[in-house]
C-alpha positions in Angstrom: -30.4 51.0 6.3 -29.0 51.5 2.8 -30.3 49.3 0.0 -26.7 48.3 -0.9 -26.2 44.6 -0.7 -23.1 43.1 0.8 -21.6 40.6 -1.7 -18.9 38.0 -0.9 -16.7 39.5 -3.6 -16.8 42.9 -1.8 -15.1 41.4 1.2 -12.7 39.4 -1.0 -11.8 42.4 -3.0 -10.9 44.3 0.1 -13.6 47.0 0.3 -14.0 46.6 4.1 -13.4 50.2 5.1 -15.9 51.5 2.6 -18.5 48.9 3.8 -17.8 49.9 7.4 -18.5 53.5 6.6 -21.7 52.7 4.7 -23.1 50.4 7.3 -22.0 52.6 10.2 -23.9 55.6 8.8 -26.9 53.5 7.9 -27.3 51.7 11.3 -28.5 53.9 14.2 -28.3 51.3 17.0 -24.8 51.4 18.4 -24.8 47.8 19.6 -25.8 46.5 16.1 -23.3 48.9 14.6 -20.5 47.5 16.8 -21.6 43.9 16.0 -21.5 44.6 12.3 -18.1 46.2 12.7 -16.7 43.1 14.5 -18.2 40.8 11.9 -16.6 42.7 9.1 -13.3 42.8 11.0 -13.4 39.0 11.2 -14.1 38.8 7.5 -11.2 41.1 6.8 -8.9 38.9 8.8 -10.1 35.9 6.9 -9.4 37.7 3.7 -5.9 38.6 4.8 -5.2 34.9 5.7 -6.6 33.8 2.3 -4.4 36.3 0.5 -1.3 35.2 2.3 -1.9 31.5 1.6 -3.7 31.2 -1.7 -4.1 32.5 -5.2 -7.5 34.1 -5.4 -9.7 35.3 -8.3 -13.4 36.4 -8.6 -15.2 36.3 -11.9 -18.7 37.2 -13.0 -21.3 34.8 -14.3 -19.7 34.9 -17.8 -16.3 34.2 -16.5 -14.9 37.7 -16.7 -12.3 38.4 -14.1 -13.5 41.0 -11.5 -10.8 40.7 -8.9 -7.4 39.0 -8.5 -5.1 39.1 -5.4 -1.4 39.8 -5.4 -0.4 36.1 -5.4 -2.4 35.7 -8.7 -0.4 38.5 -10.3 2.8 37.1 -8.8 2.4 33.6 -10.3 0.9 34.7 -13.6 3.2 37.6 -14.2 0.3 39.7 -15.3 -0.8 43.0 -13.6 -4.3 43.5 -12.2 -4.9 46.0 -15.0 -4.0 43.3 -17.6 -6.3 40.7 -15.9 -9.4 42.6 -14.9 -12.1 42.2 -17.6 -10.3 39.2 -19.2 -11.3 35.5 -18.8 -9.1 32.7 -17.7 -8.2 31.9 -21.2 -5.5 34.5 -20.8 -3.5 31.9 -18.8 -4.6 28.8 -20.7 -1.6 26.6 -21.3 -3.3 24.4 -23.9 -2.6 21.3 -21.8 -6.2 20.5 -21.1 -8.7 19.6 -23.8 -12.1 21.3 -24.5 -13.9 18.5 -22.7 -12.0 19.2 -19.5 -13.2 22.8 -19.4 -16.7 21.9 -20.5 -17.0 19.6 -17.5 -15.7 22.3 -15.2 -18.1 24.9 -16.6 -21.0 22.6 -16.5 -20.3 21.8 -12.8 -20.0 25.4 -11.6 -22.9 26.6 -13.8 -25.1 24.1 -11.9 -24.1 25.8 -8.7 -21.8 23.0 -7.6 -18.2 23.3 -6.4 -15.5 22.1 -8.8 -12.1 20.8 -7.6 -9.1 19.7 -9.7 -5.6 20.4 -10.9 -5.0 22.9 -13.8 -1.8 23.6 -15.7 -1.6 27.3 -16.6 0.8 29.5 -18.6 2.3 32.7 -17.2 2.8 35.8 -19.2 6.5 35.0 -19.7 5.6 31.5 -21.0 6.4 29.6 -17.9 4.1 26.7 -17.0 2.7 26.1 -13.5 0.2 23.8 -11.8 -2.5 24.9 -9.4 -4.8 22.9 -7.2 -8.0 24.7 -7.8 -11.4 25.0 -6.0 -14.1 27.0 -7.7 -17.0 28.0 -5.5 -20.2 29.5 -7.2 -22.1 32.3 -5.4 -25.8 31.7 -6.2 -28.8 34.0 -6.0 -32.2 33.2 -4.5 -33.1 31.1 -7.5 -29.9 29.1 -7.2 -28.3 30.7 -10.3 -24.6 31.6 -10.0 -23.9 35.3 -10.3 -20.2 35.1 -9.3 -17.4 32.5 -9.0 -14.6 32.4 -6.4 -11.5 30.5 -7.5 -9.0 29.6 -4.8 -5.8 28.1 -6.0 -2.6 26.7 -4.5 0.5 26.1 -6.5 1.5 22.4 -6.8 4.1 22.7 -9.6 6.8 20.9 -7.6 4.4 18.2 -6.5 3.4 17.6 -10.1 7.1 17.5 -11.1 7.8 15.0 -8.4 4.8 12.9 -9.5 6.0 12.8 -13.0 9.5 11.8 -11.9 8.0 9.0 -9.8 5.9 8.0 -12.7 9.0 7.7 -14.9 10.8 5.8 -12.3 7.9 3.3 -11.9 7.7 3.0 -15.7 11.4 2.3 -15.9 11.3 -0.2 -13.1 8.4 -2.1 -14.7 10.1 -2.1 -18.0 13.3 -3.5 -16.4 11.1 -6.1 -14.6 9.4 -7.2 -17.9 12.8 -7.4 -19.6 14.1 -9.6 -16.8 11.0 -11.7 -17.0 11.5 -12.1 -20.7 15.2 -13.0 -20.3 14.5 -15.6 -17.6 11.6 -17.0 -19.6 13.8 -17.5 -22.6 16.7 -18.9 -20.5 14.3 -21.4 -18.9 12.7 -22.4 -22.2 15.7 -22.3 -24.6 18.5 -23.0 -22.1 17.5 -25.3 -19.2 14.4 -26.5 -21.0 16.4 -27.6 -24.1 19.1 -29.2 -21.9 16.5 -31.3 -20.1 14.9 -32.2 -23.4 18.3 -33.5 -24.7 18.5 -35.5 -21.5 15.1 -36.9 -22.1 16.2 -38.1 -25.6 19.2 -39.8 -24.0 17.0 -41.6 -21.5 14.7 -42.7 -24.3 17.7 -44.2 -26.1 18.7 -46.1 -23.0 15.2 -47.3 -22.5 15.2 -48.6 -26.1 17.8 -51.2 -24.9 16.4 -51.6 -21.4 12.7 -51.5 -21.8 12.1 -53.3 -18.5 14.2 -50.9 -16.4 11.6 -49.4 -14.0 14.1 -47.1 -12.4 15.0 -45.6 -15.7 11.3 -45.2 -16.6 10.8 -43.4 -13.3 13.8 -41.1 -14.1 12.2 -40.4 -17.6 8.9 -39.5 -16.0 10.5 -37.2 -13.5 12.5 -35.4 -16.2 9.4 -35.1 -18.3 7.5 -33.5 -15.4 10.4 -31.1 -14.7 10.2 -30.0 -18.4 6.5 -29.3 -18.1 7.0 -27.3 -14.9 9.8 -25.2 -16.5 7.5 -24.5 -19.5 4.8 -23.4 -17.2 7.2 -21.2 -15.2 8.5 -19.7 -18.4 5.0 -18.9 -19.5 4.1 -17.3 -16.2 7.2 -15.1 -16.4 6.6 -13.8 -19.9 4.7 -15.6 -22.6 6.5 -15.3 -25.9 3.1 -15.1 -27.7 2.6 -11.7 -26.1 5.5 -10.3 -27.9 5.1 -12.2 -31.1 1.3 -12.1 -31.7 -0.1 -9.5 -29.2 -2.2 -9.3 -26.1 -5.4 -11.0 -27.4 -3.8 -14.3 -28.4 -1.8 -14.2 -25.2 -4.9 -13.7 -23.1 -6.7 -16.6 -24.9 -3.8 -18.9 -24.2 -3.6 -17.8 -20.6 -7.3 -18.3 -20.1 -7.0 -21.9 -21.4 -4.2 -22.7 -18.9 -6.0 -20.8 -16.2 -9.3 -22.7 -16.6 -7.4 -26.0 -16.6 -5.6 -25.0 -13.4 -8.5 -23.4 -11.4 -11.5 -25.2 -12.9 -13.1 -21.8 -13.6 -14.7 -21.1 -17.0 -13.8 -17.7 -18.4 -16.1 -16.0 -21.0 -13.7 -13.9 -23.1 -14.8 -11.3 -25.7 -12.6 -8.9 -27.5 -13.2 -6.2 -30.2 -9.5 -5.3 -30.3 -8.2 -6.0 -33.8 -4.9 -4.1 -33.8 -1.6 -4.1 -31.9 -1.0 -1.5 -29.2 2.2 -0.1 -27.8 4.2 -2.9 -26.0 3.8 -1.3 -22.6 0.0 -1.0 -23.1 -0.3 -4.6 -24.2 1.8 -5.7 -21.2 -0.4 -3.6 -18.8 -3.6 -5.2 -20.2 -2.1 -8.7 -19.9 -0.8 -8.2 -16.3 -4.0 -6.6 -15.1 -6.1 -9.4 -16.5 -3.7 -12.0 -15.1 -3.7 -10.5 -11.6 -7.4 -10.1 -11.6 -8.1 -13.7 -12.7 -5.6 -15.0 -10.1 -7.5 -13.1 -7.4 -10.7 -14.6 -8.7 -9.2 -18.1 -8.6 -8.0 -17.6 -5.0 -10.8 -15.7 -3.3 -14.0 -15.4 -5.4 -15.3 -18.9 -4.9 -17.0 -19.1 -8.4 -17.0 -21.4 -11.3 -17.2 -18.7 -14.0 -15.6 -15.3 -14.7 -16.0 -12.8 -17.6 -13.3 -10.8 -19.4 -14.0 -8.3 -22.1 -11.7 -6.0 -24.2 -13.7 -3.3 -26.0 -11.8 -1.1 -28.4 -12.9 2.2 -30.0 -10.8 4.6 -32.1 -9.9 6.6 -29.0 -9.7 4.1 -26.1 -9.6 0.5 -25.0 -11.8 -0.6 -22.0 -10.9 -3.8 -20.2 -13.4 -5.4 -17.8 -12.8 -8.4 -15.5 -15.9 -9.5 -13.6 -17.2 -12.2 -11.3 -20.3 -12.8 -9.2 -18.5 -14.3 -6.2 -17.9 -13.4 -2.6 -16.8 -9.9 -3.2 -15.6 -7.6 -0.5 -16.3 -4.2 1.2 -14.3 -1.6 -0.7 -14.3 0.7 2.3 -12.4 -1.7 4.6 -10.4 -3.6 2.0 -6.7 -3.7 2.4 -4.7 -2.3 -0.4 -2.4 -5.2 -1.3 0.6 -5.3 -3.6 -1.4 -6.8 -6.4 -3.9 -3.9 -6.6 -1.1 -1.3 -6.2 0.7 -2.9 -9.1 -2.4 -2.8 -11.3 -3.1 0.8 -10.4 0.5 1.8 -11.2 0.5 0.0 -14.6 -2.8 1.8 -15.4 -1.4 5.2 -14.4 1.9 4.8 -16.3 -0.1 4.1 -19.5 -2.2 7.2 -19.0 -5.2 5.0 -18.1 -7.5 4.7 -15.1 -8.3 1.6 -13.0 -11.6 1.3 -11.1 -12.7 -1.4 -8.6 -16.3 -2.0 -7.8 -17.3 -4.7 -5.3 -19.7 -5.6 -2.5 -19.9 -8.5 -0.1 -21.8 -11.2 -1.9 -22.1 -9.1 -5.0 -18.9 -10.0 -6.8 -16.2 -7.8 -8.1 -15.6 -5.8 -11.4 -12.3 -4.3 -12.3 -12.4 -1.8 -15.1 -9.3 -0.5 -16.9 -9.6 2.3 -19.5 -6.6 3.5 -21.4 -6.1 5.6 -24.6 -5.5 3.6 -27.7 -3.4 6.3 -29.3 0.2 6.8 -28.3 0.6 8.5 -24.9 
């Protein structure tokens, strides 16, 4: 048999007929020759199916393009002649930072498969998204000698995701504005009216100090005022808008500890104001997390930290209570709301828990404008 080695890229590049001729002339046994022919035919069929469904490229170990299929040329607007010998920077849109591609290259250089979404730029300047899988072909020592990239266009899906993100952002902004409006109405409208009523009752009591029914009415009105203040605070604390998220969290924790009987250790290195939507997201995520701890964790202590760097803010809410199994947990409205708030701010939310091991919710978001 010939010393020529069959590489995956030879099949992908479509050199099936040449390989059949080479193998056919090198193999004397007719049965083996027929078996090889059938195997190569099956690989050729797989290549045809791949070409019809996906954008395909093969590069060498340095990332130089060795093969692209017609769909690659169709979406990139480049010809095969223009692409062969280039690297994928020819279609780099500039959307992803250097760290993104460094992580990609580190993964595939280690012989591991990389998966993710990439935004590219076509020759005519048009932008398009591709869901990408890069598979390294490794030698006997486990060192990659080629890379196969299989892509599927997801531009419309990305556009729909962005539109949904904008709709969710608008909905949450409207929700917060309505919360703010109701909070002010309760505090400045109904609250002030009840306070005026309380003053009138006090005047009546000045003349009728022994009127127990009037005293009972005063006590009742006073309790209603406290309830309204609490409701107004839950809807939207004014300190969040006036002073920022850290003072708002401190005040919320004081009220929370009094209500649930749970001590909260709070530590923050955030010294500056953030964008209003980011401060709101931090406040709501901490609020929702502590509420869940109060209802389900069965603990007497919780921990909240806000750690700020020049580039990002990391929020952590942790307890050592009952916990839950993340695999079988139900995805409630509260967690969905937290995830959406994180996503809208360009951040990420992670939940780590285990039965009997407590729960930690981590929220990381960029501190610079999105």
